C-alpha positions in Angstrom: 91.6 51.0 96.8 89.9 52.8 99.6 91.7 53.0 103.1 89.8 51.6 106.0 89.3 54.9 107.4 87.6 56.0 104.1 85.5 53.0 104.2 84.5 53.8 107.5 83.7 57.3 106.9 81.7 56.3 103.5 79.7 53.8 105.7 78.9 56.1 108.6 78.1 58.9 105.8 75.3 56.4 104.5 74.1 55.8 108.1 73.5 59.3 108.6 71.8 60.0 105.5 69.2 57.4 106.6 68.2 59.8 109.4 67.6 57.0 111.6 70.2 57.4 114.4 68.7 56.6 117.8 68.2 59.4 120.5 70.2 59.0 123.9 67.5 59.5 126.5 69.8 61.2 128.8 70.8 64.0 126.4 67.1 64.1 125.2 66.3 65.0 128.6 68.8 67.5 129.2 67.7 69.3 125.9 64.1 69.2 127.2 65.1 70.6 130.5 67.4 73.3 128.8 64.7 74.4 126.5 62.0 74.3 129.2 64.5 77.0 131.0 64.5 79.1 128.0 67.8 78.4 126.9 68.3 78.1 123.2 70.0 74.9 121.9 72.9 74.7 119.9 74.0 71.3 118.2 77.6 71.0 117.2 78.4 67.9 115.1 81.5 66.6 113.3 79.3 65.5 110.5 79.8 67.8 107.5 77.6 70.2 105.8 76.4 67.8 103.0 74.6 66.0 105.7 72.8 68.6 107.2 69.2 67.9 105.9 69.3 64.5 107.1 71.1 65.3 110.3 67.8 67.9 110.9 65.2 65.7 109.8 66.8 62.9 112.3 66.8 65.4 115.1 63.2 66.2 114.9 62.2 62.8 114.3 63.6 61.7 117.9 62.3 64.7 119.6 64.4 67.7 119.0 62.1 69.9 117.7 63.6 73.3 118.2 67.2 74.8 118.2 69.3 78.0 117.7 71.8 76.6 115.4 73.2 73.4 114.1 77.0 73.7 113.4 78.4 71.0 111.1 82.0 70.9 109.4 
């Protein structure tokens, strides 16, 4: 039997793999200002390495089109 935490983690992973996480408008504006200032963006996420492709796809889909590094668990 799965624990509640394991069930929630599995559901969250499935959500991430859909690559449809909505953008936070204020965060996107900060990102855009950072890139315009010539600062290279680095994304740090608690997601696992197994979701790297989905995370990158989602970031690009919502407007984060360039970054120096995507750091995952």
